[in-house]
Each structure stands twice: as structure tokens, then as C-alpha cells.
N, C-alpha and C positions, 0 to 999 in steps of 0.2 A: 377116517374119511367118510365111511357110511354114516356114522353118528352125526357128522357135520351136515351131510345132505338131508338126513331125516330132520334135524333141528331146523334147517332152513325151510324145509317143506312145511313143517308145523307152524313156523313163524309166519310164512306167507299165507297159509290157510287161516291163521288167527287174525292177521291184518285184513284179509279179505272179508271175514265175518264181521269185523268191526266196521268196515266200510259199508257193508250191507245194512247194519243197524243204524249207522249214521245217515245213510240215504233214506231209510224209512222214517227216521226222526225229522229230517228236512222235509220230506214229502208230507208228513202229518202236520208239521208246523205251517207249511204253505197252505194246506187244506184248512187248518184252523183259522189262519188269517183270512182266507177266502170266505169262510163261514161268518167271521166277524164283519167283514165288508158287506156281505149279503144282508146281515141284520141291520147294519147302519143305513144301508140304502133303503131297506124296507121301512125303517123308522122315518127317514126323510120323506118317503112317500106318504106315510100316515100323517105327518105334520103338514105336508102340502095339501092334503085333503081336508084336514081338520086342525087348524092352528092351535086349538086348545088340547089336542091329544096328549095324554100322559099315561104312563103305566109301565108295567114290566111284563114281558112275555117271552116265550121260547118258540123257536121255529126250527123244524128239522130241515137241514140243508142237504144232507146226503142220505142215502138209503140206510136205514137203521136209526138215523136221527138222534133223538134225545134219550132214547131208551138205553138202559145200561146193558152192555158197555157202550159208551157214547161213541158213535161213528161219525157224527157230523151235526153239530147243534149250535145255534146262535141264541144267546140269552141277551135280551135287549131291555134297557131301562131308558125311558124318555121322561125328562123333567122339563116341563114347558111353563114353569111358574115365572120365568124371567126371560128377558131377551139379552143374550142369545139363549135359545133352547139347547139343552144339553142331552146328547145321546151317548150312552155307554153301551157298547156292544162287545160281548165276549164270544169268541168262536172256540169250540172244543172239538177235538178229534182225538180219541183215546185219552191219554193223560195230558196231552199238550193243549194249552189254552193261550190264545192270542187276544189282545184287547185293542179296541179302537174307541177314541173319544171324538165326537163330532159336536161342534158348536154351530148351530144354525141361526143366522141373523134374519129377522123378519123386517120387511118394509112397513110403511104406514098402513098398507092394505092387508097386512097379515100374510103376505106371500114371502116365500124364502128368497131373499135377495142375494145372500152369500153364505158360505159355510167354510169352516176350517176342519181339517181332518188330521188326527194324530194317532199314529200306531204306537201303542205302549208295549 
């Protein structure tokens, strides 16, 4: 009987530990997505200010940012050679990476008329 109680206690402790790890992964995944969203919004702002903007850059989103170990970084690539303009934004927190692709459509005046947003 004592062995059964000890086994159940160890199983419960092990499951609880797995839940904590899963919770941390979910939190990091959510933070990585938020970093990717931040990068995409920043790129939309750059295009709104300069319709010809293109390039690749990184931006620290959380404290610790892009330095190793990565605590919150967005890496953004903007390709404005065509219409729609394509933004690829990757958010990274720890080992988790989330990606967003944005297509920005410009009107005849070079202003952003519409955009689509896809979480990859």
C-alpha cells in the first residue's frame, strides 16, 4: 500500500513538472509571436514613412533582446520591390521562433491601402 502511495505521489509530481514546462513553452511561444507582431508592425510603419524602404534588421523587443541567449528579438526582412510589399518577421524567445508574413498593398499614391497578415 505504501509503495502505491509513493508511486502515485511521484507520478503526480512528474505530471506537475511537465505541466510547468508546457506552461513555460506556451508563454515563450506567445512572447515569440508578440515579438514577431511587433516587428511586422514596425516594418509597416517604415513602409508608411518611406514606400521604397527595404532591408533586414533586428529589434530587441524584451529586456535582454537579441543577445545570446535570446530573450525577445524580432528579425524583420522587408522586400518592397513589388506590390504587394512583403514583410517577413520572426520573433524569438529562447529556442522558440514564431513567424509572420505580411503583404502590404499600396495605392496609387504609395500609401498602404490594405494588408494581409499570416501567422506561420
